[in-house]
One Martini backbone bead per residue (centre of mass of N, CA, C, O) as a GRO file, in nm:
protein
  464
    1MET     BB    1  11.171   9.386   6.955
    2PRO     BB    2  11.095   9.511   7.237
    3GLN     BB    3  11.050   9.815   7.392
    4LEU     BB    4  11.241   9.959   7.670
    5LEU     BB    5  11.213  10.124   7.953
    6PRO     BB    6  11.338  10.179   8.257
    7THR     BB    7  11.071  10.107   8.408
    8ASP     BB    8  11.029   9.838   8.268
    9ILE     BB    9  11.284   9.698   8.364
   10LEU     BB   10  11.234   9.731   8.671
   11PHE     BB   11  10.962   9.588   8.675
   12PHE     BB   12  11.061   9.307   8.572
   13LEU     BB   13  11.275   9.267   8.788
   14MET     BB   14  11.074   9.269   9.022
   15LEU     BB   15  10.912   9.021   8.927
   16LEU     BB   16  11.152   8.828   8.944
   17GLY     BB   17  11.200   8.870   9.245
   18LEU     BB   18  10.923   8.766   9.336
   19ALA     BB   19  10.958   8.484   9.219
   20ALA     BB   20  11.208   8.411   9.388
   21LEU     BB   21  11.071   8.457   9.663
   22ALA     BB   22  10.852   8.243   9.624
   23GLY     BB   23  11.047   8.004   9.595
   24TYR     BB   24  11.173   8.038   9.878
   25THR     BB   25  10.913   8.015  10.044
   26LEU     BB   26  10.836   7.717   9.956
   27ARG     BB   27  11.110   7.607  10.119
   28GLN     BB   28  10.978   7.746  10.383
   29GLU     BB   29  10.792   7.671  10.651
   30HIS     BB   30  10.787   7.945  10.817
   31LEU     BB   31  10.658   8.088  10.552
   32ARG     BB   32  10.417   7.904  10.468
   33ARG     BB   33  10.232   7.930  10.712
   34PRO     BB   34  10.126   8.229  10.681
   35TRP     BB   35  10.035   8.198  10.382
   36ARG     BB   36   9.810   7.994  10.443
   37LYS     BB   37   9.646   8.196  10.606
   38VAL     BB   38   9.600   8.393  10.376
   39ALA     BB   39   9.465   8.182  10.174
   40LYS     BB   40   9.205   8.143  10.380
   41SER     BB   41   9.124   8.426  10.308
   42ARG     BB   42   8.870   8.570  10.145
   43SER     BB   43   8.954   8.869  10.120
   44ALA     BB   44   9.243   8.817  10.019
   45MET     BB   45   9.169   8.661   9.755
   46ILE     BB   46   8.995   8.875   9.626
   47SER     BB   47   9.214   9.092   9.627
   48LEU     BB   48   9.424   8.935   9.458
   49VAL     BB   49   9.263   8.919   9.197
   50ILE     BB   50   9.246   9.225   9.153
   51LEU     BB   51   9.552   9.283   9.159
   52LEU     BB   52   9.623   9.095   8.916
   53SER     BB   53   9.459   9.253   8.707
   54TYR     BB   54   9.627   9.511   8.733
   55LEU     BB   55   9.901   9.379   8.671
   56LEU     BB   56   9.834   9.288   8.384
   57ILE     BB   57   9.793   9.572   8.268
   58ALA     BB   58  10.077   9.676   8.339
   59VAL     BB   59  10.229   9.473   8.162
   60LEU     BB   60  10.095   9.545   7.889
   61ASP     BB   61  10.195   9.858   7.930
   62SER     BB   62  10.526   9.757   7.923
   63ILE     BB   63  10.498   9.649   7.625
   64ARG     BB   64  10.685   9.758   7.355
   65LEU     BB   65  10.664   9.836   7.032
   66PRO     BB   66  10.788   9.867   6.741
   67VAL     BB   67  10.892  10.135   6.531
   68SER     BB   68  10.837  10.291   6.249
   69PRO     BB   69  11.045  10.513   6.065
   70THR     BB   70  10.796  10.580   5.831
   71GLY     BB   71  10.569  10.566   6.062
   72ASN     BB   72  10.330  10.495   6.247
   73ALA     BB   73  10.280  10.286   6.509
   74ASN     BB   74   9.945  10.235   6.425
   75GLY     BB   75   9.819  10.421   6.183
   76ASN     BB   76   9.642  10.641   6.401
   77GLY     BB   77   9.823  10.913   6.508
   78THR     BB   78  10.088  10.838   6.607
   79PRO     BB   79  10.374  10.948   6.671
   80ILE     BB   80  10.669  10.948   6.547
   81GLY     BB   81  10.860  10.733   6.770
   82GLU     BB   82  10.618  10.635   6.938
   83PRO     BB   83  10.544  10.397   7.138
   84VAL     BB   84  10.357  10.099   7.177
   85THR     BB   85  10.140   9.889   7.337
   86LEU     BB   86   9.950   9.621   7.400
   87LEU     BB   87   9.721   9.794   7.515
   88ASP     BB   88   9.691   9.980   7.273
   89GLN     BB   89   9.611   9.758   7.076
   90ALA     BB   90   9.358   9.660   7.238
   91LEU     BB   91   9.258   9.989   7.248
   92GLY     BB   92   9.224  10.109   6.957
   93ASP     BB   93   8.931  10.208   6.934
   94ILE     BB   94   8.929  10.413   7.184
   95ARG     BB   95   9.197  10.561   7.117
   96ASP     BB   96   9.093  10.669   6.809
   97SER     BB   97   8.800  10.792   6.929
   98GLN     BB   98   8.780  11.104   6.895
   99GLU     BB   99   8.654  11.397   6.998
  100LYS     BB  100   8.597  11.732   7.038
  101THR     BB  101   8.471  11.686   7.333
  102TYR     BB  102   8.254  11.657   7.548
  103SER     BB  103   8.106  11.346   7.687
  104ALA     BB  104   7.895  11.136   7.800
  105PRO     BB  105   7.812  10.847   7.905
  106LEU     BB  106   7.676  10.683   7.636
  107ALA     BB  107   7.666  10.895   7.427
  108VAL     BB  108   7.554  11.078   7.120
  109TYR     BB  109   7.592  11.357   7.234
  110ALA     BB  110   7.707  11.632   7.321
  111HIS     BB  111   7.747  11.839   7.612
  112ALA     BB  112   7.742  12.086   7.413
  113LYS     BB  113   7.634  12.349   7.251
  114GLU     BB  114   7.581  12.439   6.902
  115MET     BB  115   7.615  12.584   6.593
  116LEU     BB  116   7.392  12.457   6.352
  117ARG     BB  117   7.350  12.329   6.030
  118GLN     BB  118   7.090  12.273   5.846
  119PRO     BB  119   6.963  12.131   5.558
  120ASP     BB  120   6.800  12.420   5.498
  121GLY     BB  121   7.034  12.641   5.613
  122GLN     BB  122   6.980  12.668   5.899
  123GLU     BB  123   7.037  12.788   6.230
  124SER     BB  124   7.113  12.612   6.544
  125TRP     BB  125   7.085  12.545   6.893
  126ALA     BB  126   7.271  12.242   6.953
  127TYR     BB  127   7.338  11.904   6.976
  128PRO     BB  128   7.588  11.726   6.860
  129ARG     BB  129   7.709  11.472   6.703
  130LEU     BB  130   7.904  11.214   6.728
  131ARG     BB  131   8.159  11.049   6.570
  132PHE     BB  132   8.136  10.770   6.748
  133GLY     BB  133   7.905  10.788   6.935
  134GLY     BB  134   7.648  10.624   6.783
  135ARG     BB  135   7.708  10.589   6.463
  136GLN     BB  136   7.514  10.328   6.415
  137LEU     BB  137   7.280  10.527   6.440
  138THR     BB  138   6.993  10.658   6.289
  139SER     BB  139   6.788  10.673   6.558
  140PRO     BB  140   6.857  10.763   6.871
  141GLU     BB  141   6.578  10.803   7.013
  142THR     BB  142   6.496  10.479   6.948
  143GLU     BB  143   6.792  10.307   6.960
  144HIS     BB  144   6.969  10.350   7.210
  145GLY     BB  145   6.860  10.163   7.437
  146ARG     BB  146   6.856   9.898   7.271
  147ASP     BB  147   7.159   9.890   7.202
  148ILE     BB  148   7.265   9.879   7.489
  149GLY     BB  149   7.118   9.620   7.571
  150GLN     BB  150   7.244   9.434   7.358
  151ARG     BB  151   7.542   9.480   7.431
  152THR     BB  152   7.520   9.389   7.722
  153GLY     BB  153   7.432   9.102   7.662
  154ARG     BB  154   7.680   9.021   7.492
  155GLY     BB  155   7.887   9.079   7.715
  156LEU     BB  156   7.782   8.873   7.921
  157VAL     BB  157   7.818   8.625   7.743
  158ARG     BB  158   8.124   8.656   7.694
  159GLY     BB  159   8.210   8.660   7.988
  160LEU     BB  160   8.089   8.382   8.058
  161THR     BB  161   8.253   8.219   7.856
  162VAL     BB  162   8.531   8.280   7.972
  163TRP     BB  163   8.472   8.168   8.253
  164VAL     BB  164   8.408   7.878   8.169
  165TRP     BB  165   8.684   7.819   8.051
  166LEU     BB  166   8.850   7.871   8.305
  167MET     BB  167   8.700   7.669   8.490
  168GLY     BB  168   8.743   7.422   8.312
  169LEU     BB  169   9.051   7.415   8.332
  170TRP     BB  170   9.063   7.392   8.639
  171VAL     BB  171   8.893   7.135   8.677
  172VAL     BB  172   9.063   6.947   8.502
  173ALA     BB  173   9.327   6.980   8.658
  174ALA     BB  174   9.208   6.888   8.936
  175SER     BB  175   9.092   6.606   8.842
  176ILE     BB  176   9.363   6.483   8.756
  177ARG     BB  177   9.481   6.491   9.042
  178ARG     BB  178   9.211   6.338   9.183
  179LYS     BB  179   9.061   6.149   8.945
  180ARG     BB  180   8.789   6.312   9.032
  181LEU     BB  181   8.529   6.524   8.968
  182PRO     BB  182   8.343   6.526   9.228
  183ALA     BB  183   8.587   6.595   9.423
  184VAL     BB  184   8.578   6.898   9.308
  185MET     BB  185   8.284   7.017   9.276
  186MET     BB  186   8.131   6.989   9.547
  187PRO     BB  187   8.314   7.161   9.736
  188LEU     BB  188   8.296   7.414   9.558
  189LEU     BB  189   7.985   7.459   9.574
  190ARG     BB  190   7.987   7.458   9.904
  191GLY     BB  191   8.255   7.589  10.025
  192GLU     BB  192   8.473   7.333  10.143
  193THR     BB  193   8.742   7.438  10.095
  194ALA     BB  194   9.045   7.533  10.205
  195LEU     BB  195   9.011   7.724   9.983
  196PRO     BB  196   8.838   8.011   9.843
  197TRP     BB  197   8.727   7.920   9.544
  198ARG     BB  198   8.444   8.039   9.519
  199ALA     BB  199   8.523   8.336   9.559
  200ILE     BB  200   8.722   8.344   9.325
  201ALA     BB  201   8.522   8.265   9.100
  202LEU     BB  202   8.326   8.507   9.145
  203THR     BB  203   8.532   8.728   9.091
  204VAL     BB  204   8.599   8.642   8.802
  205LEU     BB  205   8.312   8.674   8.700
  206VAL     BB  206   8.283   8.978   8.744
  207ILE     BB  207   8.523   9.060   8.568
  208CYS     BB  208   8.421   8.930   8.304
  209LEU     BB  209   8.153   9.084   8.283
  210LEU     BB  210   8.265   9.372   8.286
  211SER     BB  211   8.456   9.336   8.046
  212GLY     BB  212   8.245   9.251   7.835
  213VAL     BB  213   8.071   9.505   7.848
  214MET     BB  214   8.292   9.717   7.787
  215VAL     BB  215   8.383   9.606   7.516
  216GLU     BB  216   8.107   9.621   7.370
  217LEU     BB  217   8.043   9.925   7.425
  218SER     BB  218   8.320  10.048   7.306
  219ARG     BB  219   8.235   9.990   6.996
  220GLY     BB  220   7.993  10.243   7.021
  221TYR     BB  221   8.113  10.386   7.285
  222HIS     BB  222   8.158  10.596   7.565
  223VAL     BB  223   8.151  10.465   7.866
  224LEU     BB  224   8.307  10.731   8.030
  225GLY     BB  225   8.352  10.923   7.821
  226THR     BB  226   8.490  11.253   7.771
  227GLY     BB  227   8.707  11.503   7.742
  228LYS     BB  228   8.815  11.808   7.649
  229VAL     BB  229   8.964  11.669   7.373
  230GLY     BB  230   8.806  11.373   7.340
  231GLU     BB  231   8.906  11.168   7.526
  232ASP     BB  232   8.897  10.862   7.660
  233VAL     BB  233   8.836  10.771   7.989
  234LEU     BB  234   8.887  10.468   7.987
  235TYR     BB  235   9.170  10.485   7.868
  236GLN     BB  236   9.292  10.658   8.091
  237SER     BB  237   9.235  10.464   8.328
  238LEU     BB  238   9.396  10.219   8.220
  239LYS     BB  239   9.672  10.372   8.182
  240SER     BB  240   9.694  10.451   8.496
  241ILE     BB  241   9.770  10.181   8.624
  242ARG     BB  242  10.073  10.175   8.575
  243THR     BB  243  10.143  10.421   8.742
  244GLY     BB  244  10.034  10.319   9.015
  245VAL     BB  245  10.201  10.056   9.031
  246LEU     BB  246  10.486  10.184   9.003
  247ILE     BB  247  10.476  10.368   9.245
  248GLY     BB  248  10.432  10.131   9.456
  249THR     BB  249  10.689   9.951   9.371
  250LEU     BB  250  10.946  10.124   9.300
  251THR     BB  251  10.949  10.274   9.569
  252THR     BB  252  11.005  10.023   9.737
  253VAL     BB  253  11.277   9.954   9.606
  254ALA     BB  254  11.405  10.230   9.703
  255THR     BB  255  11.354  10.187  10.017
  256LEU     BB  256  11.474   9.915  10.127
  257PRO     BB  257  11.783   9.945  10.129
  258LEU     BB  258  11.802  10.177  10.332
  259ALA     BB  259  11.632  10.058  10.563
  260LEU     BB  260  11.786   9.795  10.604
  261VAL     BB  261  12.080   9.884  10.639
  262LEU     BB  262  12.049  10.115  10.850
  263GLY     BB  263  11.873   9.968  11.061
  264ILE     BB  264  12.068   9.731  11.122
  265LEU     BB  265  12.325   9.892  11.188
  266ALA     BB  266  12.210  10.061  11.422
  267GLY     BB  267  12.116   9.813  11.604
  268TYR     BB  268  12.389   9.643  11.613
  269TYR     BB  269  12.633   9.861  11.663
  270ARG     BB  270  12.578  10.124  11.754
  271GLY     BB  271  12.679  10.403  11.865
  272TRP     BB  272  12.797  10.603  11.616
  273VAL     BB  273  12.623  10.470  11.404
  274ASP     BB  274  12.351  10.528  11.538
  275ASP     BB  275  12.382  10.836  11.557
  276VAL     BB  276  12.405  10.901  11.254
  277ILE     BB  277  12.140  10.769  11.159
  278GLN     BB  278  11.951  10.924  11.344
  279TYR     BB  279  12.027  11.203  11.242
  280LEU     BB  280  11.939  11.159  10.952
  281TYR     BB  281  11.627  11.083  10.994
  282THR     BB  282  11.556  11.324  11.173
  283THR     BB  283  11.623  11.547  10.972
  284LEU     BB  284  11.435  11.446  10.746
  285ASN     BB  285  11.168  11.460  10.925
  286SER     BB  286  11.182  11.783  10.974
  287VAL     BB  287  11.104  11.786  10.677
  288PRO     BB  288  10.878  11.835  10.459
  289GLY     BB  289  10.802  11.617  10.210
  290VAL     BB  290  10.688  11.810   9.993
  291LEU     BB  291  10.939  11.993   9.976
  292LEU     BB  292  11.139  11.779   9.887
  293ILE     BB  293  10.991  11.692   9.632
  294ALA     BB  294  10.974  11.968   9.496
  295ALA     BB  295  11.278  12.024   9.484
  296ALA     BB  296  11.358  11.768   9.324
  297MET     BB  297  11.173  11.824   9.076
  298LEU     BB  298  11.306  12.094   8.998
  299VAL     BB  299  11.585  11.977   8.944
  300MET     BB  300  11.494  11.779   8.727
  301GLN     BB  301  11.373  11.992   8.532
  302SER     BB  302  11.639  12.146   8.494
  303TYR     BB  303  11.791  11.911   8.365
  304MET     BB  304  11.599  11.872   8.122
  305ALA     BB  305  11.638  12.165   8.008
  306ARG     BB  306  11.961  12.124   7.960
  307HIS     BB  307  11.875  11.821   7.813
  308GLU     BB  308  11.685  11.803   7.549
  309ALA     BB  309  11.817  11.585   7.359
  310GLU     BB  310  11.751  11.338   7.566
  311PHE     BB  311  11.415  11.441   7.546
  312ALA     BB  312  11.257  11.422   7.262
  313SER     BB  313  11.079  11.211   7.373
  314LEU     BB  314  10.787  11.171   7.533
  315ALA     BB  315  10.837  10.893   7.665
  316THR     BB  316  11.113  10.960   7.790
  317ARG     BB  317  11.027  11.200   7.959
  318ALA     BB  318  10.802  11.062   8.125
  319ASP     BB  319  10.978  10.828   8.235
  320PHE     BB  320  11.187  10.997   8.389
  321ARG     BB  321  10.983  11.133   8.581
  322LEU     BB  322  10.872  10.874   8.704
  323LEU     BB  323  11.141  10.766   8.814
  324ALA     BB  324  11.207  11.015   8.987
  325LEU     BB  325  10.960  10.995   9.170
  326CYS     BB  326  11.022  10.719   9.289
  327LEU     BB  327  11.297  10.795   9.413
  328ILE     BB  328  11.201  11.032   9.587
  329LEU     BB  329  10.995  10.876   9.755
  330GLY     BB  330  11.203  10.671   9.863
  331LEU     BB  331  11.403  10.889   9.998
  332THR     BB  332  11.141  11.006  10.188
  333SER     BB  333  11.019  10.693  10.308
  334TRP     BB  334  11.244  10.522  10.497
  335THR     BB  335  11.235  10.605  10.804
  336GLY     BB  336  11.017  10.429  10.936
  337LEU     BB  337  11.143  10.149  10.876
  338CYS     BB  338  11.418  10.205  11.002
  339ARG     BB  339  11.320  10.244  11.295
  340LEU     BB  340  11.190   9.964  11.323
  341LEU     BB  341  11.447   9.791  11.262
  342ARG     BB  342  11.622   9.901  11.486
  343ALA     BB  343  11.450   9.808  11.727
  344GLU     BB  344  11.454   9.502  11.654
  345THR     BB  345  11.767   9.467  11.651
  346LEU     BB  346  11.817   9.538  11.948
  347LYS     BB  347  11.672   9.276  12.041
  348LEU     BB  348  11.815   9.047  11.873
  349ARG     BB  349  12.121   9.089  11.971
  350GLU     BB  350  12.033   8.968  12.277
  351LEU     BB  351  11.998   8.696  12.199
  352GLU     BB  352  12.117   8.379  12.237
  353TYR     BB  353  12.188   8.296  11.938
  354VAL     BB  354  12.363   8.548  11.884
  355GLN     BB  355  12.562   8.516  12.117
  356ALA     BB  356  12.661   8.235  12.031
  357ALA     BB  357  12.771   8.313  11.752
  358ARG     BB  358  12.981   8.513  11.863
  359VAL     BB  359  13.139   8.312  12.042
  360LEU     BB  360  13.199   8.107  11.790
  361GLY     BB  361  13.302   8.317  11.548
  362VAL     BB  362  13.101   8.452  11.387
  363SER     BB  363  13.051   8.663  11.159
  364GLN     BB  364  12.893   8.957  11.121
  365GLY     BB  365  12.770   8.910  10.839
  366MET     BB  366  12.641   8.631  10.907
  367ILE     BB  367  12.458   8.728  11.131
  368LEU     BB  368  12.294   8.927  10.962
  369LEU     BB  369  12.199   8.716  10.738
  370ARG     BB  370  12.106   8.454  10.931
  371HIS     BB  371  11.966   8.609  11.203
  372ILE     BB  372  11.846   8.896  11.145
  373LEU     BB  373  11.703   8.928  10.866
  374PRO     BB  374  11.487   8.691  10.880
  375ASN     BB  375  11.351   8.831  11.150
  376LEU     BB  376  11.254   9.094  10.957
  377PHE     BB  377  11.057   9.006  10.731
  378HIS     BB  378  10.772   9.067  10.848
  379LEU     BB  379  10.810   9.375  10.865
  380VAL     BB  380  10.864   9.430  10.569
  381LEU     BB  381  10.603   9.308  10.453
  382ILE     BB  382  10.403   9.482  10.608
  383SER     BB  383  10.506   9.759  10.517
  384VAL     BB  384  10.471   9.720  10.212
  385ALA     BB  385  10.165   9.659  10.213
  386LEU     BB  386  10.080   9.933  10.357
  387ASP     BB  387  10.234  10.144  10.155
  388PHE     BB  388  10.113  10.113   9.874
  389SER     BB  389   9.849  10.284   9.895
  390SER     BB  390   9.988  10.552   9.982
  391LEU     BB  391  10.150  10.586   9.716
  392VAL     BB  392   9.914  10.607   9.523
  393LEU     BB  393   9.795  10.860   9.663
  394ALA     BB  394  10.045  11.043   9.636
  395GLU     BB  395  10.035  11.081   9.330
  396ALA     BB  396   9.765  11.232   9.325
  397VAL     BB  397   9.854  11.470   9.500
  398LEU     BB  398  10.105  11.565   9.336
  399SER     BB  399   9.956  11.607   9.064
  400TYR     BB  400   9.758  11.821   9.174
  401VAL     BB  401  10.030  12.017   9.242
  402ASN     BB  402  10.245  11.977   8.997
  403ILE     BB  403  10.473  11.732   9.125
  404GLY     BB  404  10.452  11.492   8.944
  405VAL     BB  405  10.388  11.374   8.678
  406ASP     BB  406  10.366  11.403   8.364
  407PRO     BB  407  10.117  11.544   8.176
  408SER     BB  408  10.142  11.305   7.949
  409THR     BB  409  10.071  11.118   8.174
  410GLU     BB  410   9.878  10.863   8.268
  411SER     BB  411   9.674  10.960   8.552
  412TRP     BB  412   9.484  11.009   8.827
  413GLY     BB  413   9.602  11.281   8.906
  414ASN     BB  414   9.558  11.423   8.631
  415MET     BB  415   9.254  11.378   8.622
  416ILE     BB  416   9.191  11.539   8.881
  417ASN     BB  417   9.325  11.804   8.797
  418SER     BB  418   9.133  11.849   8.545
  419ALA     BB  419   8.851  11.813   8.705
  420ARG     BB  420   8.832  12.074   8.881
  421LEU     BB  421   8.726  12.256   8.639
  422GLU     BB  422   8.480  12.080   8.546
  423MET     BB  423   8.298  12.124   8.809
  424ALA     BB  424   8.232  12.439   8.711
  425ARG     BB  425   8.050  12.358   8.507
  426GLU     BB  426   7.766  12.415   8.266
  427PRO     BB  427   7.737  12.138   8.293
  428VAL     BB  428   7.858  11.892   8.475
  429VAL     BB  429   8.182  11.728   8.480
  430TRP     BB  430   8.205  11.403   8.645
  431TRP     BB  431   8.349  11.142   8.506
  432SER     BB  432   8.653  11.179   8.552
  433LEU     BB  433   8.652  11.175   8.861
  434ALA     BB  434   8.493  10.909   8.895
  435ALA     BB  435   8.691  10.723   8.747
  436ALA     BB  436   8.944  10.775   8.917
  437PHE     BB  437   8.815  10.691   9.185
  438ALA     BB  438   8.728  10.400   9.112
  439PHE     BB  439   9.007  10.284   9.029
  440MET     BB  440   9.153  10.358   9.292
  441PHE     BB  441   8.963  10.211   9.487
  442ALA     BB  442   9.002   9.922   9.346
  443LEU     BB  443   9.310   9.921   9.452
  444VAL     BB  444   9.328  10.016   9.754
  445LEU     BB  445   9.134   9.829   9.900
  446PRO     BB  446   9.265   9.551   9.836
  447ALA     BB  447   9.542   9.632   9.950
  448ASN     BB  448   9.444   9.669  10.243
  449LEU     BB  449   9.320   9.387  10.287
  450PHE     BB  450   9.578   9.229  10.224
  451ALA     BB  451   9.754   9.368  10.441
  452ASP     BB  452   9.591   9.272  10.684
  453ALA     BB  453   9.638   8.968  10.637
  454VAL     BB  454   9.947   8.980  10.651
  455ARG     BB  455   9.968   9.097  10.934
  456ASP     BB  456   9.815   8.867  11.086
  457ALA     BB  457  10.014   8.635  10.988
  458PHE     BB  458  10.314   8.775  11.068
  459ASP     BB  459  10.237   8.864  11.342
  460PRO     BB  460  10.331   8.737  11.645
  461ARG     BB  461  10.098   8.871  11.826
  462ARG     BB  462   9.865   8.722  11.624
  463ALA     BB  463   9.934   8.448  11.677
  464GLU     BB  464   9.789   8.121  11.744
   0.00000   0.00000   0.00000
């Protein structure tokens, strides 16, 4: 059976909750209507495909394989007792191909010169060959460019093959439903379908081609170079996806209960209940969020230091700190949504159908569940979609100032934190920072575009 850490369990429970919410949405016409508007947006669907690809990597990195008690987890240097994930197994080649120190993307030689002993016994100051990058080359000076070109071509062909198979399965399934193949193909090629299937297909094509090229190149080179101790930067970037996705999702799970309960109670009951809740979030907002997070993380680190026996495993220690960071971010970022829900509840409680339910003797709890909460759903959804990208960026900032995730956890924040010293080297080591920025940008931008489409579809003021 796969081994699961607490964050893995919460992550999969959240995915099950999203699946249940999607099933509920499909049964409600008033919820299906705005989602159909989102589905017709080309930018939203392209963003959704990219976000789903990130989510798939996060899921693969959350399924941990059992560890042999008598040997390494993967037989290639993983510490005994430390579990590996399905993503680790898939990235085994680049995971275990460590170099001595820095090397540039697709390089054959190290980034810094060393004193090397030549075959004739003399020593010279030169760039040493990498252990893994370009090891298949006999004469790098003449074969390097040709080998990269050949591998790129093979990667494009393999990516195109995967895309053709995926599109073939989709076309067959759609043609079986419509009984005729031309009825499926022609509108798709012209881009005349109700949903932007052509844009979705082209996005999947780009992802397949990029994945094929990276997979093929990574078998002979470090595609994005290596870091200070020779670890592959592409492997670090892919492993950081899970951290970014969990920070954005689990923090939301921690935020919603407080914001929903307190916001609705303050707006519906008013009086002393409203005063207490307002005092609570006003006081919390008066303290800088970074100070609260730093203080909470120091308390958490002190607890871990006093209970070292409970955190003997590196994976357990890193997972506990990641979970603590998600909870701390959730407890310090619920105030904005709470204030918004309170204001909307103040308006809803005075509407005629709520007043009628109260006169007819409907219980307070039933009014809150059946009349107030469903009409706040669009605000919750919009807030969650908009806050996701800001939470991903918050992890990078917090890790940069050393109050984020554990240093042993792969994250874009830790990559940026280590890259700040590399930028001062001569020659400059730029690829770690560039890789972290590119992967973070490719997640945050689609999240923002998808959030904009959700806001336009669910905001009643923007409804057509």
